[in-house]
C-alpha positions as CSV (number, residue, x, y, z in Angstrom):
1,M,-209.0,-44.4,93.8
2,K,-206.9,-41.8,91.9
3,D,-210.1,-40.7,90.2
4,F,-211.5,-39.5,93.5
5,N,-208.4,-37.5,94.3
6,N,-208.5,-35.9,90.9
7,T,-212.2,-35.2,91.0
8,Y,-212.2,-33.8,94.6
9,P,-208.7,-32.5,95.4
10,D,-210.0,-30.5,98.4
11,I,-211.4,-33.5,100.2
12,K,-208.8,-35.1,102.5
13,C,-208.3,-38.8,101.6
14,F,-205.9,-41.7,102.2
15,E,-205.5,-44.9,100.3
16,N,-204.9,-48.2,102.1
17,E,-205.2,-46.5,105.5
18,P,-205.0,-48.6,108.7
19,L,-208.2,-48.0,110.6
20,S,-206.3,-48.9,113.8
21,K,-205.1,-45.3,113.8
22,Y,-208.6,-44.1,114.4
23,T,-210.6,-46.7,116.4
24,F,-210.7,-46.3,120.1
25,T,-209.6,-50.0,120.5
26,K,-206.4,-49.3,118.4
27,T,-207.3,-52.3,116.3
28,G,-208.6,-52.9,112.7
29,G,-207.4,-53.5,109.2
30,K,-207.1,-51.0,106.3
31,A,-209.7,-49.0,104.4
32,D,-209.2,-49.1,100.6
33,L,-210.0,-45.3,100.6
34,L,-210.6,-43.2,103.7
35,V,-212.1,-39.8,103.2
36,F,-212.8,-36.9,105.6
37,P,-215.5,-34.5,104.2
38,K,-215.6,-31.1,105.9
39,S,-219.1,-30.0,104.9
40,I,-222.5,-31.3,103.9
41,Q,-221.7,-30.5,100.3
42,E,-218.6,-32.7,100.5
43,V,-220.6,-35.5,102.0
44,K,-223.0,-35.4,99.1
45,E,-220.0,-35.4,96.7
46,V,-218.6,-38.5,98.3
47,I,-222.0,-40.3,98.1
48,D,-222.5,-39.2,94.5
49,W,-219.0,-40.4,93.5
50,T,-219.4,-43.8,95.2
51,N,-222.8,-44.3,93.5
52,Q,-221.4,-43.4,90.1
53,S,-218.3,-45.6,90.6
54,Q,-220.5,-48.4,92.0
55,M,-218.3,-48.6,95.1
56,S,-219.4,-49.6,98.6
57,L,-219.5,-46.8,101.2
58,T,-219.1,-47.2,104.9
59,V,-219.9,-44.2,107.1
60,L,-218.2,-43.8,110.5
61,G,-218.3,-41.3,113.3
62,N,-215.3,-41.2,115.6
63,A,-215.0,-45.0,115.8
64,S,-215.4,-45.1,119.6
65,N,-218.0,-47.9,120.0
66,L,-216.7,-49.9,117.1
67,I,-214.6,-52.9,116.2
68,V,-213.2,-53.1,112.7
69,R,-212.1,-56.6,111.8
70,D,-208.5,-57.2,110.9
71,G,-209.2,-57.6,107.2
72,G,-210.4,-54.0,107.0
73,I,-213.1,-52.4,104.9
74,R,-213.3,-52.6,101.1
75,G,-214.4,-49.6,99.1
76,V,-214.7,-46.1,100.6
77,V,-214.9,-45.3,104.3
78,M,-216.1,-41.9,105.1
79,M,-215.3,-40.5,108.6
80,L,-217.4,-37.4,109.6
81,T,-215.1,-36.1,112.4
82,D,-214.1,-33.0,110.4
83,M,-217.8,-31.9,110.4
84,K,-218.0,-30.6,113.9
85,A,-219.7,-27.2,114.0
86,I,-221.8,-26.4,117.1
87,Q,-224.1,-23.3,117.2
88,L,-226.8,-21.8,119.3
89,M,-229.9,-21.5,117.0
90,E,-232.3,-20.1,119.5
91,E,-232.1,-19.5,123.3
92,E,-232.7,-23.2,124.1
93,L,-231.9,-24.9,120.7
94,I,-228.4,-26.1,119.7
95,E,-227.6,-27.3,116.2
96,V,-224.7,-29.7,115.9
97,Q,-223.0,-31.3,112.9
98,S,-222.7,-35.1,113.2
99,G,-218.9,-35.2,113.6
100,A,-218.8,-33.1,116.7
101,G,-218.0,-34.9,119.9
102,L,-220.8,-35.5,122.4
103,I,-218.6,-34.4,125.3
104,E,-217.8,-31.1,123.5
105,V,-221.6,-30.5,123.0
106,T,-222.2,-31.0,126.7
107,H,-219.6,-28.3,127.5
108,F,-221.2,-26.0,124.9
109,A,-224.5,-26.5,126.7
110,L,-222.9,-25.7,130.0
111,E,-221.4,-22.5,128.7
112,H,-224.9,-21.4,127.5
113,Q,-226.5,-22.4,130.8
114,L,-228.6,-25.1,129.2
115,T,-229.6,-28.3,131.0
116,G,-230.6,-31.7,129.7
117,L,-227.3,-33.2,128.4
118,E,-225.4,-33.6,131.6
119,F,-225.8,-37.4,131.5
120,A,-223.7,-37.5,128.3
121,C,-220.7,-35.5,129.6
122,G,-218.5,-38.6,129.6
123,I,-219.7,-40.4,126.5
124,P,-216.8,-40.3,124.0
125,G,-218.9,-40.8,120.8
126,S,-219.7,-38.4,118.0
127,I,-223.1,-36.8,117.7
128,G,-223.9,-38.9,114.6
129,G,-222.9,-42.1,116.4
130,A,-224.9,-41.1,119.5
131,V,-228.0,-40.6,117.5
132,F,-227.5,-43.8,115.5
133,M,-227.2,-45.8,118.8
134,N,-229.5,-43.6,120.9
135,A,-226.5,-43.3,123.3
136,G,-227.2,-43.0,127.0
137,A,-225.8,-43.1,130.4
138,Y,-226.8,-42.6,134.1
139,G,-230.5,-42.7,133.2
140,G,-230.5,-40.3,130.2
141,E,-230.6,-41.0,126.5
142,V,-230.1,-38.6,123.6
143,K,-233.7,-39.2,122.4
144,D,-234.8,-37.3,125.4
145,V,-233.4,-34.0,124.0
146,I,-233.4,-34.4,120.2
147,Q,-235.8,-32.2,118.3
148,E,-234.9,-33.2,114.8
149,V,-232.2,-34.9,112.6
150,D,-231.0,-34.0,109.1
151,V,-229.8,-36.8,106.9
152,L,-228.7,-37.6,103.4
153,T,-229.9,-40.8,101.8
154,R,-227.6,-43.2,100.0
155,D,-229.3,-41.8,96.8
156,G,-228.1,-38.3,97.7
157,V,-231.5,-37.0,98.8
158,F,-231.7,-34.6,101.9
159,K,-234.4,-35.5,104.5
160,N,-235.4,-34.3,107.9
161,Y,-236.7,-36.4,110.8
162,V,-238.6,-35.1,113.8
163,N,-238.0,-37.0,117.0
164,S,-240.9,-39.3,116.8
165,A,-239.9,-40.4,113.3
166,C,-236.5,-41.6,114.5
167,H,-238.2,-44.6,116.3
168,F,-235.7,-44.4,119.2
169,S,-235.5,-47.3,121.6
170,Y,-232.8,-48.8,123.8
171,R,-229.6,-48.4,121.8
172,H,-231.5,-48.3,118.6
173,S,-232.8,-45.8,116.0
174,V,-234.4,-45.9,112.6
175,F,-231.0,-45.0,111.1
176,Q,-229.7,-48.5,111.9
177,D,-232.4,-49.8,109.5
178,N,-232.4,-47.3,106.7
179,D,-228.6,-46.7,106.4
180,E,-229.0,-42.9,105.9
181,V,-226.2,-40.6,106.7
182,I,-226.7,-38.4,109.7
183,L,-225.6,-34.8,108.9
184,A,-226.8,-32.6,111.8
185,V,-228.9,-32.7,114.9
186,R,-230.9,-30.1,116.8
187,F,-231.1,-30.5,120.6
188,K,-233.9,-28.8,122.5
189,L,-232.7,-28.0,126.0
190,T,-233.9,-25.8,128.8
191,K,-232.4,-22.9,130.7
192,G,-230.8,-24.0,134.0
193,D,-228.5,-22.9,136.8
194,V,-224.9,-23.1,135.6
195,Q,-223.5,-24.1,139.0
196,A,-226.1,-27.0,139.3
197,I,-225.3,-28.1,135.7
198,K,-221.5,-28.1,136.4
199,Q,-221.9,-29.9,139.7
200,E,-223.9,-32.7,138.0
201,M,-221.3,-33.0,135.2
202,D,-218.5,-33.1,137.8
203,R,-220.4,-35.8,139.7
204,L,-220.9,-38.0,136.7
205,T,-217.3,-37.5,135.5
206,F,-216.0,-38.6,138.9
207,L,-218.3,-41.7,138.7
208,R,-217.0,-42.6,135.2
209,E,-213.4,-42.0,136.0
210,S,-213.6,-44.1,139.2
211,K,-215.4,-47.0,137.7
212,Q,-214.3,-47.3,134.0
213,P,-210.9,-48.4,132.7
214,L,-210.0,-45.2,130.9
215,E,-206.3,-45.9,131.1
216,Y,-206.5,-48.5,128.3
217,P,-207.8,-48.4,124.8
218,S,-211.3,-49.9,124.6
219,C,-214.6,-49.7,122.7
220,G,-216.6,-48.6,125.7
221,S,-219.5,-50.8,126.9
222,V,-219.3,-54.0,124.9
223,F,-222.8,-55.5,125.6
224,K,-226.3,-54.3,125.8
225,R,-228.0,-54.7,129.2
226,P,-230.1,-57.8,129.1
227,E,-233.6,-57.4,130.7
228,G,-233.6,-58.2,134.3
229,Y,-229.8,-58.3,134.6
230,Y,-226.7,-56.2,134.9
231,T,-224.1,-57.2,132.3
232,G,-221.1,-56.3,134.4
233,K,-222.3,-58.4,137.3
234,L,-223.0,-61.4,135.1
235,I,-219.4,-61.3,133.7
236,Q,-217.9,-60.6,137.2
237,D,-219.9,-63.4,138.8
238,A,-218.7,-65.8,136.0
239,G,-215.1,-65.1,137.2
240,L,-214.1,-63.6,133.8
241,Q,-212.5,-60.4,135.0
242,G,-208.9,-60.5,133.9
243,Y,-209.6,-63.2,131.3
244,R,-207.5,-62.6,128.3
245,I,-207.3,-63.7,124.7
246,G,-204.2,-62.4,122.9
247,G,-203.9,-58.7,123.9
248,A,-207.6,-58.2,124.7
249,E,-208.7,-58.5,128.4
250,V,-211.9,-58.3,130.3
251,S,-211.3,-55.2,132.4
252,Q,-210.4,-55.9,136.1
253,K,-211.9,-52.4,136.8
254,H,-215.2,-52.8,135.1
255,A,-216.3,-56.2,133.8
256,G,-218.5,-54.6,131.0
257,F,-215.4,-53.4,129.2
258,I,-212.8,-55.2,127.1
259,V,-209.4,-53.4,127.1
260,N,-206.4,-53.6,124.8
261,V,-203.6,-54.3,127.2
262,D,-201.0,-55.7,124.8
263,Q,-201.3,-54.9,121.1
264,A,-204.6,-56.7,120.7
265,T,-206.0,-57.5,117.3
266,A,-209.7,-57.1,116.4
267,T,-209.8,-60.9,116.2
268,D,-208.7,-61.0,119.9
269,Y,-211.6,-58.8,120.7
270,T,-214.2,-60.8,118.7
271,D,-212.9,-64.1,120.0
272,L,-213.1,-62.8,123.6
273,I,-216.6,-61.4,123.0
274,A,-217.7,-64.8,121.7
275,Y,-216.1,-66.6,124.7
276,I,-217.9,-64.3,127.2
277,Q,-221.3,-64.8,125.4
278,Q,-220.9,-68.6,125.5
279,T,-219.8,-68.6,129.1
280,I,-222.7,-66.4,130.2
281,W,-225.2,-68.5,128.2
282,N,-223.8,-71.8,129.7
283,L,-224.0,-70.4,133.3
284,N,-227.2,-68.3,133.2
285,H,-229.0,-69.0,129.9
286,V,-228.8,-65.3,129.2
287,Q,-227.9,-64.1,125.7
288,L,-225.6,-61.1,125.7
289,E,-226.1,-58.9,122.7
290,T,-223.3,-56.7,121.6
291,E,-223.7,-52.9,121.9
292,V,-220.5,-52.3,120.1
293,K,-220.8,-52.4,116.3
294,I,-218.5,-55.0,114.6
295,I,-217.8,-54.4,110.9
296,G,-215.3,-55.2,108.1
297,E,-213.7,-58.3,106.8
298,E,-211.8,-61.1,108.5
299,A,-208.1,-61.1,107.8
């Protein structure tokens, strides 16, 4: 690991860094080496170095819809949160680096009287994570406004994807299959009325704050919506609200969330997820798939 610091002294890095400091659940073990590139060039340098060193590389956004197991992650973990530039390219085109927050981008769009991203005004993920997951809320998805995506392959090759090549579907994109690193995204929006845009963002923010347990650490929505059902209602009807394993609890405010109420571990989270899945299967024969990404090693 010393080799990395010596080779790239300008790239911020930490050895044996607890990922619980960065995940929205406040859980997770250590990364052998955690690095924070600030530019596309530095991302390429990290990829080239891990390839030359034959080390594994895990790429994270802002770790909002993520559970890192208690054993942590071996090799190099690259967080892209220092790559957060947002700029207006043309009158209705915004270019955003992948580490920028989706919420910040919605406010940038508002400032420039651009409509199309209001649905995302409360989604706490990064742009890269939002594209990776095809994030959505309140009837909108990022696929609806993406024009193209710039990536870097694990071999260090730059590529560009138009929207149709991203193969977006419900909480899925091609980037989950090809493991390429999302660098930047261009959103094609339309001119709108600034007051109407703000009113819609305010309305959705009120809905989110009134229904979601924002007062506790959580990974957001834990499960995908099974066809023909509402996840929260299934869990609520099963009487699981308030059910706790360790410090992880099924939110009493919104059954689709698991909150960290008392120094939960990642194992508390994954055990509770498995318990919910088994309970819902036993009661309804519905298989709940996780929306949250679970990575890393067991302790």
